[in-house]
N, C-alpha and C positions, 0 to 999 in steps of 0.2 A: 850357319852365324856368323854374325859380325866377325870382321877379319879383325885382330891389332895389329895396329902397325907403330913400331919400335922406333926412335930417334935418340941419334945423340946430346943428353945434355948441356953440351958445347956451344955443337955449332948447329943444330940441329937437322942432322943430317940423317938420311932416311937409312936404317942399317934395314928393312927387309919385316916380314909377319906373323903371324901367327896365328892360325887354326883352329890346329887340333885340340885344344884346352877342353875341358871340361865345362868349368863355367863363368860366367865373366858380371859383374856387378860394378854398377859407378852408378852415384851416388851423386847426382846435380845440384848444385843449391843454389840459391838466386840470392844471399845474401851472405852467406854462408863459407861454408869450403865442405864441400861433398867424399869420402873415403870411395874406394876401389877394390875389388878382391878378385884377385884370379887363381882358379883351383884349376890344375891339370897335371896328366900324369910326366915322370922326372925323362920318359922315353919319345911323348910328342916329339913332331917337328917342329923345329925351332925353339921348342924350351930357352936352349943355348941364350938367344938373344934378352932372354927378360931377367933383368937383371937388376936389383935396387940401384935408384940412385938417374936411370933410366927414364927417360917419356914415353909416352905412349896417346894414341887418340883408336880411337871406333872406328876404322875405316878411316875413311878420309874428311872422317866430320869433325872438323879442325876444333870446332868448341867444343867439345869432348873429349880436353886433355888429362891428362894428369902426371902425375910425378914415382914412379915404385918410393917405397919408404923403408920394408920392410919385408921376408920372405921367414919362411917355415918349413921343415922338409918330416916328410911325415912317412915311414918305414912302417914294413909288415912282409911275410913270406916273399921276401925277395921285389917288390914293387915296393912302391916310395913314389911318394904326393906331395905334390908344391904345393904351396900358398904364397903368393905375394900382393898384397897389401900396399895401397897408398893417401894416396889424398888427389883431387884436380889438383891443376895447376895452378891455380892462386892459391892455393899453399903454400908457396914458397915468400910469400909477403912474414912467414910467420920465422924466418929466419933472419926480420926486423927486427926495431925497436923503434922510437920513435923520439931520435937524439933531439935536443933541443939547442935553438941556436946559437954560437957564446954571446957576448958581452959584445964581443966584436963585431964580431957578424949580423947582431943589433938588439940597440941597444935599448930597445922599449920591450922588446922581449920577456924579460924578468922572469927567466927561465925555461917558457912556455914555448914550442912552437903551433904559434896561435894562426888563424884564420877566419875572415867571411865572407860567405856566397851561398851559394846556390852548394844542394846536396852533394852534384855532380866536380861542379869546384873544389870543392873542399875534395874531396875524395880522392883527386887528380892529385890536389896540391900534396899532400901525403905521400904519396905513391910515386912521385914524379921526384919529389925533394930524399925519399931515404930507401928509393929500391933504384931508378931511372935514370937523375940526374944528380947525385947528392954529391953535401959539399965537399968528402969523402971520396976520391977513386976510390979506391977500395971492398966500399957500401954497395957499390953499381951491379947490380945483373946486366950483365949485359946483352945479351941476348933479348930484354925487356924491352918495347916501346908504352907507350900512348895510344888510340887509335884519335882521331881527330877528334874534336869535343864539340858537342851540337850549339845550337845557335836557336834559340836564349839554351839554357845548359841547363836539365834536369834538374829536378826535386825539388824537394823546399828550401830555401832562403835560412840558415841558420851563422850564427859562431862555433869555432871550435875551436878549442886550443888542449893538449898533451905535452907527457913528459915523460921518455925512458918505457911506455906502454909496447906492450906488444902489438906490431904494425897490422897483422892478421885480425887482431879485433878492433882494434881501430875503425878501420875500413871494414867491417863487418857493422861494424856502432853506429858507422853514418848511414851505410845503406840503412837499415832499418830503420832510423830514425824520419834520415829524407825520403822515405819509399821507391830505394831503387836497389838497379839489383847492375854487379859487377863480377865481370868472370878474365880470364887467362886468358885464352887462345892462342894456337897453332897460325902465325899466316904460314905458313910451309912453302910457298913462291915466291917468296920471299928470308927463308931460312931468320924468319924472328918468331918475338912470343909478341903478343898484342893484346892488353889491357884494356875493355871494354865497360862501359859504362847502360844501362840498358834501362828502362821507363815500365815498362809490361803494357796490355793490351783491357783495356778497361770490354770485358764480355758477359757481361752477367742477362741475365732477364729482366727489362723492363725498363732496363734504363734510358735515360729518354735520348729521341732520335734514333735507336739502336734498329737497325735491319735484321743481321744475327746476331748468333748471341750463342756458349756454350753452358752445358748443362750437366752435371751427372747427377742420373739416378737411376733405379730400378724400371723405371718406365719406356728409359730409352735402354734397357738392354748395355749399357756403360758401368755399371757399378758392379762391380763380382764381390768382392766383400767388405764391409765401413767397421771400421771404431770410432766414435762417436764419445768426446767427454767432457761434461758442463760443470768448473770446480770451484767454487768461488770463495774455499779458504783463506786460500790468504791474496785476496786482491786487497786493496788498499786503493781510492779512491782521491783525496783529502790527504795531501801532502802538504806537510812543513818543511821549508826549504831553510836550514841554518848556515847562514855566512858565517863574516868574520866578527871577534867581537868577544869576551865573553859576557858569561853571565847575563843578568839582566841586561847587559850593553847589545846582547849578541845578533850581531843583523839575522831576523827569521820572517820569512813571508809565509805565507799560504796559497795556495795554486788548486782549485781541483779540477780533474782530469774523468774523459768517460771511460768507453771503456775499447774505441781508438785513439785513446792516449791526446781526443783533440781537448785546451782547454778552456773549462765551462768558463760562466762570465758572473752565475749565480753561486753560491755557496748549497751544499747539500748536510739535508739534517738527520737524525732521527735512525737508522737501523740505514737509511741507504748509505749513511756515512762509513768511510772506514778511513781510518790515519793513519800516516807514516811519519817519522822520522828521516827527512835526506841528510846526513853530511856533504856540503859542498867545496868545504873545505876555506880559505880566508877569502870570501872571493867577499866587496866589499858590494857593487850596486844592485839592485833588485836586480834590476835587466840579465841581468853577467847570473844571479844564481837563478834567476827561472829557468836557464836556459842552459846551466850544468843540471841543475835538478832532475829537469826532465829528462837532459838524458841519460841519468843514470840510472831515473827507472824506468825509461825505456827496456835500455840492455840490459836490467835485472831482470824485467816485469816476466808471472808465470801466465801464458793464457789463459781466460777462459774457458775459453773453448779452442778441443784442438777435435779433427779430421782426420785419418790417415784411410785412405781409401786401397783396392786395387783396379785398374783401371782393364776393363776389356778393350782389344782395340776393334772391336767387332760390331764397338758401336755408330752414332754414325754422327759421329769427331772427329779427324787424325791429330793427333800427335803429331808437335811440331810442323803441323800444317793448318790445323782449326784451332789450334791453344798448343801453349809452349813453356815452361817452364816463366816463372814472375807473373802470368797472365791473373786477372782476375775474374776467373767464374764463377756459376752460382751449383748447390750442391744439393738435393732435394733426399733426405732422411726418412724413413716414415716405419711404424711401426704398429700398427693398431692395436695390438694387444694391448699396448700399453698408455694409450692415447700420445707416443709420441711422434710430431711431425717437425724437424728438421729442417730449418731453410737455412743457408750458409752463403751468403756471398763474398769468398779469401779472395786471394793469392798462391798460385799456384809455390809451395818456397817450394820445395823438394821435389824430387822425379827421380826414384829411383830405378834404373833400368839393366833390366839380371837376362845374360844370356846363354841361349843354354842348345840343347840338340834339338829340344820337344820346339824353339822359337823362342822369344820374347815376349816378356809379359813387365810391369810398370807397376809400380807402390809413386802413389803421388801426395803427399803433407800437406791440406788444405789453412793458412795461418800457422800463426808458429806452433811448433812445437815443445812436447816440455824436457829442459832442459834433463842434460845426462848430471852421473853423477862430478863424471871430470868436468863439467862445464860448468856445472855453480861450486866449484872448487875450486876454479879457476878466476868467475867472475869475484869470488871474496877474497882471495888474490890482490884483485886489478884493486878494489873499494880501498884496504887496505894500504896499497903504494901509496894512493893517489892522495 
C-alpha cells in the first residue's frame, strides 16, 4: 500500500508516515473539493501521528494533499477501529468568506468585490485577496502562495462579483464556469502550500489533428463497471434574467443555452423550450445581467448526463501518465439488449483513489455529478443571501 505522509499544519514539517492502515480513500476533484477517509486499527504503527488538523499526502505525491477534519472511534470486544475523515488541502478556502472592500478602500466597488479577466485571473484575484495577501493580516493563511501565472492566463474571459460568500464556493463556481481546475498542493522542499490552476487536455477520439487519444470502453478492457444516467426532468434552456426595477419596469432579458451552457443566437420553441426565471438582483445593465444570470445557472445546473465508472488499471491507458484529472476523454457504454450505445466526450471531474492491502482501485466521474442534498441546501442558501 502507499504510505501516508503526515505534516505539521503550521510549519509544513514532516512528522512521519503510516503504512499499516486498513484503507485510505482520497477523492480528487478538479473544480470542487474532494474528501478523504482513513480507516485503521488503533494499535497499528504510527497511528498516533494521524490527528485532526494535520496535513497528509499520499507518499510524495505532493498534489494529493488533504487536511484531517474529524475522527471517530468504534470499539468492540477489546479492539478499536479509528476512522479519520478530511478534505483536500484546498478545502482551507472554506475558512474564508469574500469580504468586499470598504468605501475607503474602493469607492467604486459599491459593496462588492468585483473583477474582470480570464478565469485564472479571476480565481487568483479572490484567492490572493482573501487568503494569500488580504487587507487584514489576521485573514492571511501563512503557508499559502500562488504559483506563477500562466501567459496567457487560462479560462474564458468573464466579469465576477461577490460579497460575503464562502470562498471555496466562489472558487469552485469560477472554475466550473470558466472550464479550469484548481488545487492546493504541498511544496515540501520550500515548506509551503501552493495554489495551482490547470486547464486540462483534450484527449477525445476524433478531434482535429489528434495523434493520440484516451477512451474508456469494454473493448479496451479498462471499464470494469459503469453507471449512466440521462435525465431531462429539471433541464431548462430558455432563461429569463431579471435585474433592477419593479413590475413592468423591471429589467428582464432572455437568453438561450445548449447542453454545454453555450449561449445560442436563435430562440428555442415548442417542446424544445424549457423556461426558467433567474433573479440577478439589482443589476441595471443587460450585459451584467447576462453574466450574473449565467453564473447562477451554471452553478446550480443539474446535469443531463452523468457517468461514473470503475476503471481497471490493466487497460492500455495509464492513470497520471496517459490521462489525469481534468482531461477530456471519450467514454463508450453499450447495451445490445436495449439498443443503448452512449458515447460521451467529457472531463474527468473526480477521481476516487482507494488504497487497500489488495491494491489500488479508481472510481471516476465523467462530467458533472448530481448534487448531494447538502450541496443543494448550500446552493439554496447562497441564492437567498445574494
